[in-house]
C-alpha positions in Angstrom: -15.7 15.4 -5.9 -14.4 12.4 -7.9 -13.0 12.3 -11.5 -15.3 11.3 -14.3 -13.6 8.7 -16.6 -13.8 8.1 -20.3 -12.7 4.5 -21.1 -12.1 3.0 -24.5 -11.8 -0.4 -26.1 -11.1 -1.7 -29.6 -14.7 -3.0 -29.6 -16.5 0.3 -29.0 -15.8 4.0 -28.5 -15.9 5.4 -25.0 -17.9 8.6 -24.1 -18.9 10.4 -20.9 -21.7 13.0 -20.4 -21.1 15.5 -17.7 -23.9 17.2 -15.8 -23.5 20.6 -14.1 -26.2 20.1 -11.5 -26.2 18.2 -8.2 -27.3 14.6 -7.6 -29.9 15.7 -4.9 -32.2 18.5 -4.1 -31.0 19.4 -0.6 -27.3 20.1 -1.1 -26.2 23.7 -1.1 -24.3 24.1 -4.3 -22.4 27.1 -5.7 -24.1 27.5 -9.0 -21.4 28.7 -11.4 -20.3 27.8 -14.9 -17.5 25.2 -14.8 -14.5 24.6 -17.0 -13.9 21.1 -18.1 -10.4 19.6 -18.3 -9.3 16.3 -19.6 -6.4 14.5 -17.9 -4.7 11.2 -19.0 -1.4 9.5 -18.5 1.3 8.9 -21.1 3.1 6.5 -18.8 5.4 9.2 -17.4 3.3 12.2 -16.6 -0.3 13.4 -16.6 -1.3 15.3 -19.8 -3.9 18.0 -19.4 -6.2 19.5 -22.0 -8.8 22.3 -21.5 -11.9 21.3 -23.3 -14.7 23.9 -22.8 -17.2 25.1 -20.3 -20.5 23.8 -19.0 -23.2 26.3 -17.9 -25.4 25.8 -14.8 -27.9 23.0 -15.4 -26.4 21.9 -18.7 -25.0 18.5 -19.8 -22.3 17.8 -22.4 -20.9 14.6 -24.0 -17.2 14.0 -24.6 -15.8 11.2 -26.8 -12.5 9.4 -26.2 -11.4 9.7 -29.8 -11.8 13.4 -29.8 -9.4 13.8 -26.9 -6.8 11.1 -27.7 -6.4 11.3 -31.4 -3.2 9.2 -31.8 -3.5 5.9 -30.0 -1.2 3.1 -29.2 -3.6 0.2 -29.8 -2.0 -1.8 -27.0 -2.7 1.0 -24.4 -6.1 2.5 -23.6 -5.4 5.1 -20.8 -8.4 6.3 -18.9 -9.2 9.9 -19.7 -10.3 11.8 -16.6 -12.7 14.7 -16.8 -12.6 17.3 -14.0 -14.5 20.5 -13.3 -12.2 23.4 -12.6 -12.2 27.1 -11.7 -8.5 27.6 -12.5 -6.2 26.5 -15.3 -3.7 23.6 -15.2 -0.2 23.4 -16.7 0.2 21.2 -19.7 1.8 18.3 -17.8 1.6 17.3 -14.2 3.5 14.9 -11.9 0.5 14.2 -9.7 -3.3 14.4 -10.2 -4.7 17.9 -9.4 -6.8 18.4 -6.3 -10.4 19.1 -6.8 -11.6 22.7 -6.6 -15.2 21.9 -5.9 -16.1 20.0 -2.7 -19.7 18.6 -2.5 -21.6 16.1 -0.5 -20.3 12.5 -1.3 -23.6 10.7 -0.6 -24.6 10.3 -3.3 -21.4 11.2 -5.2 -21.6 13.6 -8.1 -21.7 11.4 -11.1 -21.5 11.3 -14.9 -23.0 9.1 -17.6 -20.1 6.9 -18.6 -20.6 4.5 -21.5 -19.6 3.1 -24.9 -21.1 3.5 -28.4 -21.0 1.3 -31.5 -22.7 2.5 -34.6 -26.3 3.2 -33.5 -26.0 1.5 -30.1 -25.0 2.9 -26.7 -24.7 1.5 -23.2 -23.8 3.4 -20.0 -23.9 3.6 -16.2 -23.9 6.4 -13.7 -20.5 6.6 -12.1 -17.2 8.3 -11.1 -13.7 7.1 -10.1 -11.2 8.0 -7.4 -7.6 6.8 -7.3 -7.0 3.4 -5.8 -4.2 2.7 -3.3 -1.2 1.2 -5.1 -1.4 -2.1 -3.3 -5.2 -2.6 -3.4 -6.8 -5.9 -4.3 -9.7 -7.0 -6.5 -12.2 -9.8 -5.9 -15.3 -9.9 -8.0 -17.9 -12.6 -9.0 -19.1 -12.2 -12.6 -22.6 -13.6 -13.3 -23.0 -11.6 -16.5 -22.0 -14.1 -19.1 -24.5 -14.0 -22.0 -24.9 -16.8 -24.5 -25.7 -17.5 -28.2 -25.3 -14.3 -30.2 -23.2 -12.2 -27.7 -19.5 -11.6 -27.4 -18.6 -11.4 -23.7 -15.8 -9.3 -22.3 -14.5 -8.3 -18.9 -13.4 -4.7 -18.5 -11.1 -3.5 -15.8 -10.8 0.2 -15.0 -7.9 1.3 -12.8 -6.8 4.8 -11.7 -3.8 5.5 -9.4 -2.2 8.8 -8.4 1.1 7.9 -9.9 1.0 8.5 -13.7 3.4 5.7 -14.4 1.9 2.6 -16.0 2.5 -0.5 -13.9 1.3 -4.0 -14.6 -0.4 -6.7 -12.5 -2.3 -9.9 -13.2 -6.0 -10.8 -13.0 -6.5 -14.4 -12.2 -9.7 -16.1 -13.4 -11.3 -19.0 -11.6 -14.6 -20.9 -11.5 -16.2 -20.4 -8.1 -17.9 -23.8 -7.6 -14.9 -26.0 -8.6 -12.2 -23.5 -7.5 -10.6 -24.3 -10.8 -7.9 -21.9 -12.1 -8.7 -20.8 -15.6 -6.1 -18.3 -16.7 -4.2 -15.1 -15.7 -4.2 -11.9 -17.8 -1.9 -8.9 -17.6 -3.6 -5.6 -16.7 -2.3 -2.0 -16.6 -2.8 0.8 -14.2 -4.5 4.1 -15.3 -6.1 2.2 -18.1 -9.1 0.2 -19.3 -8.1 -3.4 -19.9 -10.5 -5.6 -22.0 -10.4 -9.4 -21.4 -12.4 -11.6 -23.9 -14.2 -14.3 -22.1 -15.9 -16.6 -24.7 -12.7 -18.6 -25.3 -13.1 -20.0 -21.7 -16.4 -21.6 -22.5 -18.1 -20.9 -19.2 -21.3 -22.9 -18.7 -24.6 -21.4 -17.5 -24.1 -23.0 -14.1 -20.6 -21.6 -13.7 -19.7 -18.5 -11.7 -16.5 -16.9 -12.9 -14.3 -15.3 -10.2 -11.7 -12.6 -11.0 -8.9 -11.8 -8.5 -6.1 -9.2 -8.7 -3.7 -9.5 -5.8 -1.8 -6.2 -6.3 -4.1 -3.8 -8.0 -7.6 -2.4 -7.3 -10.1 -1.4 -10.0 -13.7 -1.3 -11.2 -14.9 -4.5 -12.9 -17.5 -4.6 -15.7 -19.2 -7.2 -17.8 -19.4 -5.9 -21.4 -21.5 -7.6 -24.1 -21.5 -6.9 -27.8 -24.1 -8.5 -30.1 -22.8 -10.4 -33.0 -25.8 -9.7 -35.3 -27.1 -6.3 -34.4 -26.1 -2.9 -33.0 -26.7 -3.8 -29.3 -24.4 -3.4 -26.3 -24.7 -4.2 -22.6 -22.6 -3.0 -19.6 -22.9 -4.2 -16.0 -20.6 -3.5 -13.2 -20.2 -5.7 -10.1 -20.1 -4.4 -6.6 -17.3 -4.9 -4.0 -17.8 -7.4 -1.3 -18.6 -4.7 1.2 -21.9 -4.3 -0.6 -22.9 -7.7 0.6 -23.1 -6.4 4.2 -26.1 -4.3 5.3 -25.2 -3.6 9.0 -22.1 -3.4 11.1 -18.5 -3.0 9.9 -18.9 -3.4 6.2 -15.2 -3.1 5.3 -14.3 -5.5 8.0 -16.6 -8.0 6.3 -15.1 -7.1 3.0 -11.5 -7.8 4.3 -12.6 -11.2 5.6 -14.4 -12.2 2.4 -11.3 -11.2 0.4 -9.0 -13.0 2.8 -10.9 -16.2 2.5 -11.2 -16.2 -1.3 -7.7 -15.0 -2.0 -6.4 -17.7 0.4 -8.6 -20.5 -1.1 -8.0 -19.7 -4.8 -4.5 -20.4 -6.0 -3.1 -20.8 -9.6 
């Protein structure tokens, strides 16, 4: 079972709704009440907080600001929610192992989103730690125009609680033009404003990180109303239907990472 993240940005408040029931109707599941723990990095160690319990068949929503009350505005560490049977110590050097093991297809998921005033946007998801030297390649066709602020969100989780930094490089796919590079942080949610790059409707932005993996999102905030949008892109392996999907992914990444240079 994966961790369930709560992300946060200065534009909107993060929340996650957990569900204590399976994602399918065929999986044999031990139906018990589960304890909910929050885990996040302070840059040195993992901090743990016991939140409450969820009964069988119930759902509960948890807000980022209720868990991390004093924030360094330059750092938005991911908060991880985990179902547990036993307690955790107050600090940890490594992420705790999962005590519930269920079918991973489909994965147990939570409703992960952002709220702003009366608006909410969300997706069904989870997160597992990325290898420390993973890479990111994503194409981003989610630019909206006129009355919307456009942002790129990057979620990263690694087993090591220490914050480390890497760079996301931004390109335009058709021209291969280098646009900019932005610093991102592990175990965090990094927000990159996009409107200043003035992408045209026919442009296809490309985002590359050569030394850190993560989950990429397009995040839109209306300038005139309480409206939000959230879309995540899929890894290159999703472009392959048959055969060795991850072999295809490696080749797609190799070609683009070789072709695109600052």
